[in-house]
Predicted model as a PDB file, atoms N, CA, C, CB and O in Angstrom, pLDDT in the B-factor column:
MODEL        1                                                                  
ATOM      1  N   UNK A   1     138.610  75.635  78.445  1.00 81.00           N  
ATOM      2  CA  UNK A   1     139.126  76.599  79.288  1.00 81.00           C  
ATOM      3  C   UNK A   1     138.647  77.978  78.763  1.00 81.00           C  
ATOM      4  CB  UNK A   1     140.651  76.479  79.366  1.00 81.00           C  
ATOM      5  O   UNK A   1     138.694  78.294  77.574  1.00 81.00           O  
ATOM      6  N   UNK A   2     138.179  78.772  79.761  1.00 91.00           N  
ATOM      7  CA  UNK A   2     137.542  80.057  79.452  1.00 91.00           C  
ATOM      8  C   UNK A   2     138.742  81.005  78.908  1.00 91.00           C  
ATOM      9  CB  UNK A   2     136.767  80.692  80.821  1.00 91.00           C  
ATOM     10  O   UNK A   2     139.895  80.974  79.340  1.00 91.00           O  
ATOM     11  N   UNK A   3     138.297  81.784  77.965  1.00 93.00           N  
ATOM     12  CA  UNK A   3     139.217  82.805  77.410  1.00 93.00           C  
ATOM     13  C   UNK A   3     139.363  84.014  78.311  1.00 93.00           C  
ATOM     14  CB  UNK A   3     138.734  83.261  76.045  1.00 93.00           C  
ATOM     15  O   UNK A   3     138.608  84.134  79.276  1.00 93.00           O  
ATOM     16  N   UNK A   4     140.267  84.890  78.053  1.00 92.00           N  
ATOM     17  CA  UNK A   4     140.298  86.172  78.791  1.00 92.00           C  
ATOM     18  C   UNK A   4     139.012  86.885  78.703  1.00 92.00           C  
ATOM     19  CB  UNK A   4     141.385  87.066  78.285  1.00 92.00           C  
ATOM     20  O   UNK A   4     138.488  87.383  79.699  1.00 92.00           O  
ATOM     21  N   UNK A   5     138.474  86.944  77.467  1.00 93.00           N  
ATOM     22  CA  UNK A   5     137.210  87.627  77.398  1.00 93.00           C  
ATOM     23  C   UNK A   5     136.092  86.973  78.209  1.00 93.00           C  
ATOM     24  CB  UNK A   5     136.800  87.726  75.995  1.00 93.00           C  
ATOM     25  O   UNK A   5     135.257  87.714  78.728  1.00 93.00           O  
ATOM     26  N   UNK A   6     136.009  85.756  78.350  1.00 94.00           N  
ATOM     27  CA  UNK A   6     134.929  85.052  79.193  1.00 94.00           C  
ATOM     28  C   UNK A   6     135.166  85.496  80.641  1.00 94.00           C  
ATOM     29  CB  UNK A   6     135.000  83.384  79.072  1.00 94.00           C  
ATOM     30  O   UNK A   6     134.235  85.842  81.367  1.00 94.00           O  
ATOM     31  N   UNK A   7     136.435  85.473  81.031  1.00 92.00           N  
ATOM     32  CA  UNK A   7     136.744  85.886  82.458  1.00 92.00           C  
ATOM     33  C   UNK A   7     136.351  87.256  82.772  1.00 92.00           C  
ATOM     34  CB  UNK A   7     138.196  85.763  82.759  1.00 92.00           C  
ATOM     35  O   UNK A   7     135.771  87.502  83.830  1.00 92.00           O  
ATOM     36  N   UNK A   8     136.643  88.207  81.877  1.00 90.00           N  
ATOM     37  CA  UNK A   8     136.314  89.560  82.061  1.00 90.00           C  
ATOM     38  C   UNK A   8     134.793  89.798  82.185  1.00 90.00           C  
ATOM     39  CB  UNK A   8     136.876  90.338  80.945  1.00 90.00           C  
ATOM     40  O   UNK A   8     134.313  90.466  83.102  1.00 90.00           O  
ATOM     41  N   UNK A   9     134.077  89.229  81.233  1.00 91.00           N  
ATOM     42  CA  UNK A   9     132.664  89.314  81.111  1.00 91.00           C  
ATOM     43  C   UNK A   9     131.977  88.806  82.342  1.00 91.00           C  
ATOM     44  CB  UNK A   9     132.208  88.575  79.923  1.00 91.00           C  
ATOM     45  O   UNK A   9     131.037  89.403  82.868  1.00 91.00           O  
ATOM     46  N   UNK A  10     132.519  87.600  82.810  1.00 92.00           N  
ATOM     47  CA  UNK A  10     132.021  86.909  84.053  1.00 92.00           C  
ATOM     48  C   UNK A  10     132.164  87.843  85.229  1.00 92.00           C  
ATOM     49  CB  UNK A  10     132.812  85.567  84.337  1.00 92.00           C  
ATOM     50  O   UNK A  10     131.232  88.059  86.005  1.00 92.00           O  
ATOM     51  N   UNK A  11     133.356  88.390  85.339  1.00 90.00           N  
ATOM     52  CA  UNK A  11     133.696  89.361  86.424  1.00 90.00           C  
ATOM     53  C   UNK A  11     132.781  90.541  86.503  1.00 90.00           C  
ATOM     54  CB  UNK A  11     135.085  89.868  86.247  1.00 90.00           C  
ATOM     55  O   UNK A  11     132.364  90.912  87.600  1.00 90.00           O  
ATOM     56  N   UNK A  12     132.442  91.164  85.370  1.00 87.00           N  
ATOM     57  CA  UNK A  12     131.588  92.293  85.307  1.00 87.00           C  
ATOM     58  C   UNK A  12     130.085  91.832  85.734  1.00 87.00           C  
ATOM     59  CB  UNK A  12     131.652  92.916  83.822  1.00 87.00           C  
ATOM     60  O   UNK A  12     129.348  92.516  86.444  1.00 87.00           O  
ATOM     61  N   UNK A  13     129.777  90.661  85.229  1.00 88.00           N  
ATOM     62  CA  UNK A  13     128.359  90.157  85.483  1.00 88.00           C  
ATOM     63  C   UNK A  13     128.198  89.947  87.129  1.00 88.00           C  
ATOM     64  CB  UNK A  13     128.093  88.649  84.611  1.00 88.00           C  
ATOM     65  O   UNK A  13     127.134  90.170  87.708  1.00 88.00           O  
ATOM     66  N   UNK A  14     129.215  89.559  87.693  1.00 89.00           N  
ATOM     67  CA  UNK A  14     129.096  89.238  89.088  1.00 89.00           C  
ATOM     68  C   UNK A  14     129.535  90.314  90.027  1.00 89.00           C  
ATOM     69  CB  UNK A  14     129.842  88.051  89.366  1.00 89.00           C  
ATOM     70  O   UNK A  14     129.457  90.098  91.236  1.00 89.00           O  
ATOM     71  N   UNK A  15     130.001  91.482  89.570  1.00 85.00           N  
ATOM     72  CA  UNK A  15     130.529  92.440  90.394  1.00 85.00           C  
ATOM     73  C   UNK A  15     129.600  93.191  91.278  1.00 85.00           C  
ATOM     74  CB  UNK A  15     131.198  93.298  89.635  1.00 85.00           C  
ATOM     75  O   UNK A  15     128.727  93.890  90.764  1.00 85.00           O  
ATOM     76  N   UNK A  16     129.714  93.105  92.497  1.00 84.00           N  
ATOM     77  CA  UNK A  16     128.804  93.758  93.524  1.00 84.00           C  
ATOM     78  C   UNK A  16     129.650  94.577  94.338  1.00 84.00           C  
ATOM     79  CB  UNK A  16     128.009  92.748  94.424  1.00 84.00           C  
ATOM     80  O   UNK A  16     130.716  94.139  94.770  1.00 84.00           O  
ATOM     81  N   UNK A  17     129.195  95.881  94.607  1.00 83.00           N  
ATOM     82  CA  UNK A  17     129.906  96.792  95.446  1.00 83.00           C  
ATOM     83  C   UNK A  17     128.858  97.230  96.462  1.00 83.00           C  
ATOM     84  CB  UNK A  17     130.550  98.006  94.635  1.00 83.00           C  
ATOM     85  O   UNK A  17     127.774  97.662  96.071  1.00 83.00           O  
ATOM     86  N   UNK A  18     129.167  97.125  97.815  1.00 84.00           N  
ATOM     87  CA  UNK A  18     128.419  97.522  98.933  1.00 84.00           C  
ATOM     88  C   UNK A  18     129.168  98.179  99.885  1.00 84.00           C  
ATOM     89  CB  UNK A  18     127.799  96.490  99.514  1.00 84.00           C  
ATOM     90  O   UNK A  18     129.138  97.710 101.022  1.00 84.00           O  
ATOM     91  N   UNK A  19     129.883  99.233  99.658  1.00 86.00           N  
ATOM     92  CA  UNK A  19     130.585  99.858 100.803  1.00 86.00           C  
ATOM     93  C   UNK A  19     129.609 100.646 101.526  1.00 86.00           C  
ATOM     94  CB  UNK A  19     131.775 100.735 100.384  1.00 86.00           C  
ATOM     95  O   UNK A  19     128.466 100.819 101.102  1.00 86.00           O  
ATOM     96  N   UNK A  20     130.137 101.224 102.840  1.00 90.00           N  
ATOM     97  CA  UNK A  20     129.503 102.156 103.609  1.00 90.00           C  
ATOM     98  C   UNK A  20     129.917 103.454 103.095  1.00 90.00           C  
ATOM     99  CB  UNK A  20     129.780 101.988 105.028  1.00 90.00           C  
ATOM    100  O   UNK A  20     131.113 103.740 103.156  1.00 90.00           O  
ATOM    101  N   UNK A  21     129.072 104.288 102.588  1.00 90.00           N  
ATOM    102  CA  UNK A  21     129.383 105.591 102.083  1.00 90.00           C  
ATOM    103  C   UNK A  21     128.544 106.634 102.712  1.00 90.00           C  
ATOM    104  CB  UNK A  21     129.228 105.634 100.631  1.00 90.00           C  
ATOM    105  O   UNK A  21     127.427 106.346 103.141  1.00 90.00           O  
ATOM    106  N   UNK A  22     129.045 107.880 102.794  1.00 92.00           N  
ATOM    107  CA  UNK A  22     128.180 109.009 103.307  1.00 92.00           C  
ATOM    108  C   UNK A  22     127.023 109.181 102.437  1.00 92.00           C  
ATOM    109  CB  UNK A  22     128.938 110.342 103.393  1.00 92.00           C  
ATOM    110  O   UNK A  22     127.093 108.817 101.263  1.00 92.00           O  
ATOM    111  N   UNK A  23     125.904 109.735 102.940  1.00 90.00           N  
ATOM    112  CA  UNK A  23     124.692 109.896 102.246  1.00 90.00           C  
ATOM    113  C   UNK A  23     124.725 110.600 100.961  1.00 90.00           C  
ATOM    114  CB  UNK A  23     123.820 110.527 103.047  1.00 90.00           C  
ATOM    115  O   UNK A  23     123.940 110.312 100.057  1.00 90.00           O  
ATOM    116  N   UNK A  24     125.709 111.617 100.847  1.00 90.00           N  
ATOM    117  CA  UNK A  24     125.842 112.307  99.584  1.00 90.00           C  
ATOM    118  C   UNK A  24     126.862 111.836  98.617  1.00 90.00           C  
ATOM    119  CB  UNK A  24     126.102 113.629  99.837  1.00 90.00           C  
ATOM    120  O   UNK A  24     127.316 112.544  97.718  1.00 90.00           O  
ATOM    121  N   UNK A  25     127.227 110.507  98.863  1.00 88.00           N  
ATOM    122  CA  UNK A  25     128.242 109.872  97.922  1.00 88.00           C  
ATOM    123  C   UNK A  25     127.739 108.593  97.424  1.00 88.00           C  
ATOM    124  CB  UNK A  25     129.609 109.633  98.599  1.00 88.00           C  
ATOM    125  O   UNK A  25     127.278 107.769  98.214  1.00 88.00           O  
ATOM    126  N   UNK A  26     127.800 108.361  96.101  1.00 84.00           N  
ATOM    127  CA  UNK A  26     127.327 106.995  95.546  1.00 84.00           C  
ATOM    128  C   UNK A  26     128.316 106.509  94.427  1.00 84.00           C  
ATOM    129  CB  UNK A  26     125.790 107.110  94.915  1.00 84.00           C  
ATOM    130  O   UNK A  26     129.060 107.271  93.810  1.00 84.00           O  
ATOM    131  N   UNK A  27     128.244 105.245  94.251  1.00 83.00           N  
ATOM    132  CA  UNK A  27     129.168 104.623  93.296  1.00 83.00           C  
ATOM    133  C   UNK A  27     128.381 104.553  91.934  1.00 83.00           C  
ATOM    134  CB  UNK A  27     129.664 103.136  93.813  1.00 83.00           C  
ATOM    135  O   UNK A  27     127.204 104.199  91.867  1.00 83.00           O  
ATOM    136  N   UNK A  28     129.138 104.919  90.872  1.00 82.00           N  
ATOM    137  CA  UNK A  28     128.495 104.855  89.563  1.00 82.00           C  
ATOM    138  C   UNK A  28     128.955 103.532  88.907  1.00 82.00           C  
ATOM    139  CB  UNK A  28     128.866 106.131  88.662  1.00 82.00           C  
ATOM    140  O   UNK A  28     130.154 103.338  88.704  1.00 82.00           O  
ATOM    141  N   UNK A  29     128.117 102.719  88.610  1.00 82.00           N  
ATOM    142  CA  UNK A  29     128.411 101.497  87.934  1.00 82.00           C  
ATOM    143  C   UNK A  29     127.645 101.242  86.631  1.00 82.00           C  
ATOM    144  CB  UNK A  29     128.165 100.416  88.843  1.00 82.00           C  
ATOM    145  O   UNK A  29     126.500 100.790  86.602  1.00 82.00           O  
ATOM    146  N   UNK A  30     128.368 101.569  85.561  1.00 84.00           N  
ATOM    147  CA  UNK A  30     127.575 101.674  84.259  1.00 84.00           C  
ATOM    148  C   UNK A  30     127.025 100.260  83.954  1.00 84.00           C  
ATOM    149  CB  UNK A  30     128.513 102.221  82.997  1.00 84.00           C  
ATOM    150  O   UNK A  30     126.033 100.154  83.233  1.00 84.00           O  
ATOM    151  N   UNK A  31     127.623  99.188  84.467  1.00 84.00           N  
ATOM    152  CA  UNK A  31     127.049  97.902  84.108  1.00 84.00           C  
ATOM    153  C   UNK A  31     125.797  97.597  84.775  1.00 84.00           C  
ATOM    154  CB  UNK A  31     127.962  96.852  84.379  1.00 84.00           C  
ATOM    155  O   UNK A  31     125.153  96.652  84.320  1.00 84.00           O  
ATOM    156  N   UNK A  32     125.294  98.294  85.873  1.00 83.00           N  
ATOM    157  CA  UNK A  32     124.078  98.145  86.439  1.00 83.00           C  
ATOM    158  C   UNK A  32     123.154  99.338  86.012  1.00 83.00           C  
ATOM    159  CB  UNK A  32     124.243  98.022  87.916  1.00 83.00           C  
ATOM    160  O   UNK A  32     121.944  99.183  85.847  1.00 83.00           O  
ATOM    161  N   UNK A  33     123.745 100.446  85.856  1.00 83.00           N  
ATOM    162  CA  UNK A  33     122.954 101.690  85.588  1.00 83.00           C  
ATOM    163  C   UNK A  33     122.469 101.790  84.143  1.00 83.00           C  
ATOM    164  CB  UNK A  33     123.798 102.933  85.913  1.00 83.00           C  
ATOM    165  O   UNK A  33     121.466 102.441  83.849  1.00 83.00           O  
ATOM    166  N   UNK A  34     123.174 101.159  83.289  1.00 89.00           N  
ATOM    167  CA  UNK A  34     122.815 101.327  81.860  1.00 89.00           C  
ATOM    168  C   UNK A  34     122.802  99.916  81.274  1.00 89.00           C  
ATOM    169  CB  UNK A  34     123.849 102.298  81.069  1.00 89.00           C  
ATOM    170  O   UNK A  34     123.843  99.263  81.199  1.00 89.00           O  
ATOM    171  N   UNK A  35     121.574  99.428  80.841  1.00 89.00           N  
ATOM    172  CA  UNK A  35     121.551  98.117  80.211  1.00 89.00           C  
ATOM    173  C   UNK A  35     122.261  97.914  78.944  1.00 89.00           C  
ATOM    174  CB  UNK A  35     120.261  97.761  79.993  1.00 89.00           C  
ATOM    175  O   UNK A  35     122.495  96.762  78.577  1.00 89.00           O  
ATOM    176  N   UNK A  36     122.644  98.973  78.205  1.00 94.00           N  
ATOM    177  CA  UNK A  36     123.337  98.837  76.966  1.00 94.00           C  
ATOM    178  C   UNK A  36     124.862  98.500  77.257  1.00 94.00           C  
ATOM    179  CB  UNK A  36     123.173 100.162  76.120  1.00 94.00           C  
ATOM    180  O   UNK A  36     125.526  97.919  76.398  1.00 94.00           O  
ATOM    181  N   UNK A  37     125.345  98.825  78.333  1.00 92.00           N  
ATOM    182  CA  UNK A  37     126.741  98.708  78.634  1.00 92.00           C  
ATOM    183  C   UNK A  37     127.266  97.304  78.603  1.00 92.00           C  
ATOM    184  CB  UNK A  37     127.002  99.283  79.929  1.00 92.00           C  
ATOM    185  O   UNK A  37     128.304  97.067  77.985  1.00 92.00           O  
ATOM    186  N   UNK A  38     126.600  96.342  79.243  1.00 90.00           N  
ATOM    187  CA  UNK A  38     126.994  94.899  79.340  1.00 90.00           C  
ATOM    188  C   UNK A  38     127.084  94.327  77.942  1.00 90.00           C  
ATOM    189  CB  UNK A  38     125.959  94.063  80.207  1.00 90.00           C  
ATOM    190  O   UNK A  38     127.983  93.557  77.602  1.00 90.00           O  
ATOM    191  N   UNK A  39     126.063  94.760  77.110  1.00 94.00           N  
ATOM    192  CA  UNK A  39     126.021  94.224  75.686  1.00 94.00           C  
ATOM    193  C   UNK A  39     127.144  94.701  74.869  1.00 94.00           C  
ATOM    194  CB  UNK A  39     124.738  94.613  74.980  1.00 94.00           C  
ATOM    195  O   UNK A  39     127.742  93.975  74.075  1.00 94.00           O  
ATOM    196  N   UNK A  40     127.436  96.022  75.094  1.00 95.00           N  
ATOM    197  CA  UNK A  40     128.556  96.632  74.282  1.00 95.00           C  
ATOM    198  C   UNK A  40     130.004  96.055  74.801  1.00 95.00           C  
ATOM    199  CB  UNK A  40     128.498  98.314  74.431  1.00 95.00           C  
ATOM    200  O   UNK A  40     130.944  95.773  74.058  1.00 95.00           O  
ATOM    201  N   UNK A  41     129.988  95.951  76.079  1.00 93.00           N  
ATOM    202  CA  UNK A  41     131.331  95.406  76.637  1.00 93.00           C  
ATOM    203  C   UNK A  41     131.515  93.913  76.203  1.00 93.00           C  
ATOM    204  CB  UNK A  41     131.370  95.505  78.299  1.00 93.00           C  
ATOM    205  O   UNK A  41     132.627  93.510  75.862  1.00 93.00           O  
ATOM    206  N   UNK A  42     130.460  93.128  76.216  1.00 94.00           N  
ATOM    207  CA  UNK A  42     130.590  91.691  75.870  1.00 94.00           C  
ATOM    208  C   UNK A  42     130.933  91.707  74.330  1.00 94.00           C  
ATOM    209  CB  UNK A  42     129.185  90.820  76.219  1.00 94.00           C  
ATOM    210  O   UNK A  42     131.635  90.787  73.910  1.00 94.00           O  
ATOM    211  N   UNK A  43     130.542  92.569  73.554  1.00 96.00           N  
ATOM    212  CA  UNK A  43     130.962  92.562  72.144  1.00 96.00           C  
ATOM    213  C   UNK A  43     132.273  92.894  71.917  1.00 96.00           C  
ATOM    214  CB  UNK A  43     130.217  93.400  71.379  1.00 96.00           C  
ATOM    215  O   UNK A  43     132.912  92.309  71.043  1.00 96.00           O  
ATOM    216  N   UNK A  44     132.824  93.885  72.693  1.00 95.00           N  
ATOM    217  CA  UNK A  44     134.106  94.326  72.620  1.00 95.00           C  
ATOM    218  C   UNK A  44     135.190  93.232  73.039  1.00 95.00           C  
ATOM    219  CB  UNK A  44     134.186  95.528  73.447  1.00 95.00           C  
ATOM    220  O   UNK A  44     136.136  92.879  72.336  1.00 95.00           O  
ATOM    221  N   UNK A  45     134.885  92.770  74.286  1.00 93.00           N  
ATOM    222  CA  UNK A  45     135.836  91.699  74.759  1.00 93.00           C  
ATOM    223  C   UNK A  45     135.759  90.420  73.941  1.00 93.00           C  
ATOM    224  CB  UNK A  45     135.555  91.351  76.225  1.00 93.00           C  
ATOM    225  O   UNK A  45     136.764  89.717  73.834  1.00 93.00           O  
ATOM    226  N   UNK A  46     134.692  90.110  73.400  1.00 94.00           N  
ATOM    227  CA  UNK A  46     134.658  88.879  72.502  1.00 94.00           C  
ATOM    228  C   UNK A  46     135.268  89.084  71.159  1.00 94.00           C  
ATOM    229  CB  UNK A  46     133.238  88.416  72.284  1.00 94.00           C  
ATOM    230  O   UNK A  46     135.642  88.115  70.498  1.00 94.00           O  
ATOM    231  N   UNK A  47     135.380  90.264  70.746  1.00 95.00           N  
ATOM    232  CA  UNK A  47     135.999  90.470  69.507  1.00 95.00           C  
ATOM    233  C   UNK A  47     137.592  90.740  69.646  1.00 95.00           C  
ATOM    234  CB  UNK A  47     135.278  91.641  68.823  1.00 95.00           C  
ATOM    235  O   UNK A  47     138.317  90.442  68.697  1.00 95.00           O  
ATOM    236  N   UNK A  48     138.115  91.282  70.779  1.00 94.00           N  
ATOM    237  CA  UNK A  48     139.490  91.575  70.795  1.00 94.00           C  
ATOM    238  C   UNK A  48     140.238  90.831  71.883  1.00 94.00           C  
ATOM    239  CB  UNK A  48     139.673  93.006  70.939  1.00 94.00           C  
ATOM    240  O   UNK A  48     141.460  90.950  71.975  1.00 94.00           O  
ATOM    241  N   UNK A  49     139.523  90.053  72.727  1.00 93.00           N  
ATOM    242  CA  UNK A  49     140.240  89.300  73.788  1.00 93.00           C  
ATOM    243  C   UNK A  49     139.831  87.775  73.862  1.00 93.00           C  
ATOM    244  CB  UNK A  49     139.958  89.981  75.166  1.00 93.00           C  
ATOM    245  O   UNK A  49     139.853  87.200  74.950  1.00 93.00           O  
ATOM    246  N   UNK A  50     139.491  87.178  72.805  1.00 93.00           N  
ATOM    247  CA  UNK A  50     139.099  85.863  72.877  1.00 93.00           C  
ATOM    248  C   UNK A  50     140.302  84.897  72.663  1.00 93.00           C  
ATOM    249  CB  UNK A  50     138.021  85.637  71.891  1.00 93.00           C  
ATOM    250  O   UNK A  50     140.425  84.129  71.709  1.00 93.00           O  
ATOM    251  N   UNK A  51     141.149  85.053  73.673  1.00 92.00           N  
ATOM    252  CA  UNK A  51     142.374  84.110  73.695  1.00 92.00           C  
ATOM    253  C   UNK A  51     142.745  84.015  75.123  1.00 92.00           C  
ATOM    254  CB  UNK A  51     143.653  84.641  72.800  1.00 92.00           C  
ATOM    255  O   UNK A  51     142.031  84.502  75.999  1.00 92.00           O  
ATOM    256  N   UNK A  52     143.834  83.404  75.367  1.00 91.00           N  
ATOM    257  CA  UNK A  52     144.421  83.185  76.739  1.00 91.00           C  
ATOM    258  C   UNK A  52     145.804  83.648  76.920  1.00 91.00           C  
ATOM    259  CB  UNK A  52     144.399  81.766  77.086  1.00 91.00           C  
ATOM    260  O   UNK A  52     146.561  83.070  77.699  1.00 91.00           O  
ATOM    261  N   UNK A  53     146.178  84.715  76.198  1.00 91.00           N  
ATOM    262  CA  UNK A  53     147.557  85.345  76.341  1.00 91.00           C  
ATOM    263  C   UNK A  53     147.615  86.044  77.687  1.00 91.00           C  
ATOM    264  CB  UNK A  53     147.873  86.402  75.154  1.00 91.00           C  
ATOM    265  O   UNK A  53     146.591  86.396  78.273  1.00 91.00           O  
ATOM    266  N   UNK A  54     148.832  86.236  78.158  1.00 90.00           N  
ATOM    267  CA  UNK A  54     149.031  86.896  79.477  1.00 90.00           C  
ATOM    268  C   UNK A  54     148.817  88.356  79.221  1.00 90.00           C  
ATOM    269  CB  UNK A  54     150.481  86.616  80.111  1.00 90.00           C  
ATOM    270  O   UNK A  54     149.070  88.792  78.098  1.00 90.00           O  
ATOM    271  N   UNK A  55     148.359  89.175  80.191  1.00 87.00           N  
ATOM    272  CA  UNK A  55     148.060  90.419  80.040  1.00 87.00           C  
ATOM    273  C   UNK A  55     148.664  91.207  81.205  1.00 87.00           C  
ATOM    274  CB  UNK A  55     146.650  90.550  79.899  1.00 87.00           C  
ATOM    275  O   UNK A  55     148.906  90.648  82.274  1.00 87.00           O  
ATOM    276  N   UNK A  56     148.925  92.609  80.980  1.00 88.00           N  
ATOM    277  CA  UNK A  56     149.398  93.403  82.099  1.00 88.00           C  
ATOM    278  C   UNK A  56     148.300  94.428  82.274  1.00 88.00           C  
ATOM    279  CB  UNK A  56     150.848  94.063  81.851  1.00 88.00           C  
ATOM    280  O   UNK A  56     147.758  94.953  81.301  1.00 88.00           O  
ATOM    281  N   UNK A  57     147.971  94.716  83.562  1.00 80.00           N  
ATOM    282  CA  UNK A  57     147.087  95.794  83.956  1.00 80.00           C  
ATOM    283  C   UNK A  57     147.654  96.955  84.388  1.00 80.00           C  
ATOM    284  CB  UNK A  57     146.274  95.427  84.899  1.00 80.00           C  
ATOM    285  O   UNK A  57     148.414  96.928  85.356  1.00 80.00           O  
ATOM    286  N   UNK A  58     147.386  98.037  83.780  1.00 83.00           N  
ATOM    287  CA  UNK A  58     147.839  99.461  84.345  1.00 83.00           C  
ATOM    288  C   UNK A  58     146.731 100.129  84.965  1.00 83.00           C  
ATOM    289  CB  UNK A  58     148.402 100.437  83.235  1.00 83.00           C  
ATOM    290  O   UNK A  58     145.718 100.354  84.303  1.00 83.00           O  
ATOM    291  N   UNK A  59     146.830 100.504  86.301  1.00 76.00           N  
ATOM    292  CA  UNK A  59     145.696 101.099  86.974  1.00 76.00           C  
ATOM    293  C   UNK A  59     146.236 102.515  87.247  1.00 76.00           C  
ATOM    294  CB  UNK A  59     145.221 100.279  88.331  1.00 76.00           C  
ATOM    295  O   UNK A  59     147.392 102.763  87.590  1.00 76.00           O  
ATOM    296  N   UNK A  60     145.264 103.400  87.054  1.00 77.00           N  
ATOM    297  CA  UNK A  60     145.594 104.772  87.558  1.00 77.00           C  
ATOM    298  C   UNK A  60     144.355 105.652  87.280  1.00 77.00           C  
ATOM    299  CB  UNK A  60     146.933 105.386  86.834  1.00 77.00           C  
ATOM    300  O   UNK A  60     143.298 105.115  86.946  1.00 77.00           O  
ATOM    301  N   UNK A  61     144.455 106.925  87.403  1.00 76.00           N  
ATOM    302  CA  UNK A  61     143.381 107.831  87.290  1.00 76.00           C  
ATOM    303  C   UNK A  61     143.862 108.949  86.307  1.00 76.00           C  
ATOM    304  CB  UNK A  61     142.957 108.388  88.711  1.00 76.00           C  
ATOM    305  O   UNK A  61     144.996 109.426  86.329  1.00 76.00           O  
ATOM    306  N   UNK A  62     142.855 109.316  85.431  1.00 74.00           N  
ATOM    307  CA  UNK A  62     143.262 110.481  84.548  1.00 74.00           C  
ATOM    308  C   UNK A  62     143.355 111.707  85.276  1.00 74.00           C  
ATOM    309  CB  UNK A  62     142.319 110.701  83.426  1.00 74.00           C  
ATOM    310  O   UNK A  62     142.715 111.896  86.310  1.00 74.00           O  
ATOM    311  N   UNK A  63     144.171 112.590  84.744  1.00 71.00           N  
ATOM    312  CA  UNK A  63     144.319 113.939  85.548  1.00 71.00           C  
ATOM    313  C   UNK A  63     143.088 114.784  85.350  1.00 71.00           C  
ATOM    314  CB  UNK A  63     145.619 114.808  85.072  1.00 71.00           C  
ATOM    315  O   UNK A  63     142.429 114.805  84.310  1.00 71.00           O  
ATOM    316  N   UNK A  64     142.813 115.545  86.542  1.00 70.00           N  
ATOM    317  CA  UNK A  64     141.758 116.453  86.474  1.00 70.00           C  
ATOM    318  C   UNK A  64     142.057 117.709  85.597  1.00 70.00           C  
ATOM    319  CB  UNK A  64     141.412 116.840  87.840  1.00 70.00           C  
ATOM    320  O   UNK A  64     143.036 117.732  84.852  1.00 70.00           O  
ATOM    321  N   UNK A  65     141.241 118.689  85.700  1.00 71.00           N  
ATOM    322  CA  UNK A  65     141.341 119.833  84.921  1.00 71.00           C  
ATOM    323  C   UNK A  65     142.683 120.548  85.174  1.00 71.00           C  
ATOM    324  CB  UNK A  65     140.179 120.720  85.196  1.00 71.00           C  
ATOM    325  O   UNK A  65     143.237 121.149  84.253  1.00 71.00           O  
ATOM    326  N   UNK A  66     143.195 120.493  86.373  1.00 67.00           N  
ATOM    327  CA  UNK A  66     144.402 121.168  86.784  1.00 67.00           C  
ATOM    328  C   UNK A  66     145.680 120.388  86.373  1.00 67.00           C  
ATOM    329  CB  UNK A  66     144.371 121.377  88.291  1.00 67.00           C  
ATOM    330  O   UNK A  66     146.807 120.809  86.634  1.00 67.00           O  
ATOM    331  N   UNK A  67     145.434 119.201  85.699  1.00 58.00           N  
ATOM    332  CA  UNK A  67     146.614 118.390  85.218  1.00 58.00           C  
ATOM    333  C   UNK A  67     147.113 117.503  86.279  1.00 58.00           C  
ATOM    334  CB  UNK A  67     147.764 119.278  84.746  1.00 58.00           C  
ATOM    335  O   UNK A  67     148.075 116.766  86.064  1.00 58.00           O  
TER     336      UNK A  67                                                      
ENDMDL                                                                          
END                                                                             
């Protein structure tokens, strides 16, 4: 059975984003734009998440300069 790390790494390897955006808007995807990021992420997840424990995901956005 795949570990949590395996699943996350596979998700990022297969992530494809193709929305219709205005010409002056683009998506930043560090997993495609920077070849070092997949290597670093794989090392991180393999070190800290090589198990099958249940996880909770907290989704949000960090505050801007105005708080």
